[in-house]
N, C-alpha and C positions, 0 to 999 in steps of 0.2 A: 540172239541166240547169248542166252547164259551159259556160264563154263559150271564144270562141275567141282561142287564146293569140297568136294572129298579128295578130288585128286589133284595135284600140282598145277596150277594154274598160274597165268597172268593179267591185269588188268593193265590197261594202257590210259591214264586220265593225259587228255592234251589240252590244250592251252586254248586252240580257236579250231575253227572248221577246216583249216587247210592242213593242220596238222593231225584231226582227225582225218583227214582223208588220205594222209601218209600212213597213217597208222591201217587203215581199212585196207590199202595195197598189200601192205605189208602181210598183213592177215590172210589175204586171199594167193600170197607169193608162193610161196616154198614149203608149209607149214605142212608138218605131216597129220597133224588135227586142228583146223580150225576152232576148235570148242575149246582150245586149251589156253585160248587167249579174247579177253572182250573189251573192244574201243568201248569206253566210256564216253556222256556226251560232252561237249567242250564245257571249260572252264569259265573263257572267259575273259584271261589275260594271266599271267605266269603266277602273281598275288593270289590269284583266286585258285589256281592249283596247289598253292601250297597252303591256302585255306579249310579247301577241301580236302587235301590229307591230313590235316590237322585234324580237322573236325568231325573227319567220318571214317577213313582210311586205316588209321591208326590203330581204332580199336579194334576193328574188323581183323586189321594182320596180326592182333595179339589174341584175337579168338582164332583164327587161322592161320598155322605154320605152314600151310602147304599155298598159301597166297604170295606172290613179287607183282609188287608195280611197278610202272614205265612212268617218270614225271614227263610229258614231251612238250617241252617247253621253247620260246624265242628265244635266245641268248641276247637280242638285241645290241650284241658288240663288246656286252657287259662282262669281263674277265672277272670279276667275282662272282658273278651269278651264280657258279656252282658252286663255289665257296658258301654262299649265304643261305641257298637252300639246304644244302647238306647240316649247316647247322639245324635248321628245321625237322631231320630226322631221328629221330631217338637211335642212341647206339645200339640198342637191342634187335632193332630191324632192318639195319645198315645195309647188312648182306644181301636183304631183299627188295631195296628199294634202288631203281637208276634211274638219270637224269640223264637225257637225250635230248637235241633238236639242233637247229640250224642256226650258225652263227648270229645272224642277225634274225633270219625270217625265212619261213619257206616259200613266201614270193620269189626271192632271189634266187633259189633255186630251182625256178622254172626257167631262169636264164637259159642256165645249160643244158636242164634234162629233158626240155619240154615242157608245156601247159599243164599236162595230166599228173593231180598229185599223186595220185594213185599208185601210175607206173613207177613214181619214183621209190616209193614205198615198196614196190614190187620188187626193183631192184637192189632197195638193202637188202628186203630179205634172203634176196639169191647171194648176195656176200654173205649175209651170216648162215646158210645153209651150206655154202661152198668156204667158207672160212676162208673169206679172200677179201680184198679191201678196196675193188674197183670205185664206186659207188661213195663208201665211206672216207677215201685218201681224199674228193673235192675240198678244196679251202673254205666251205663254208659249212663241211663236217666233221673234219681231221681235228678238230677239239676235242670229238667225244672219244677219241682212241681209248683211254683208260679206263672208260664207262663202259666202253664197248667189249672191250675185255673181259672186264668182270662180270656182264651180263653174259657174255658165252661161256665162261666157265660156270655159272649158276645154272643159266633156263636153257641154254640150245639143246640139252636133251629133253625136254619139255617139249620146244616146240618145230624139233626134226629129229625127233626120236626116227630111228632105222625100221 
């Protein structure tokens, strides 16, 4: 289902199918209106996420100031990955673009949270809704804290309206 482009909304661009499933779980979680978030097809790698963002989403975001986007990637234990990706984000859009993901890959998250990616996404949504960090505190997710706080300030009210 598509979002209403005339209202504030969030696109999620996942790197792969595991990230897509987690995003779907997030969407099925605590959201007040799941139509304010759209999970896009997997890009096929973090480099492809950046390529699609540059080629398709920058111009769309320039035309629609109500659009936010989450780039959902695997960090592959690369400390500089976030900074490398942020260099690809135009300054004029920086407040509407967020980069999140597992420190290595979502498959490792299943060792702690269980085999269902959607349930992991639902737990993340519950944390965001409740303004807690139970799931996000896990060592494979805690590197997201700065982005998560930025995201909570910007889009929490869109996803979790009272």
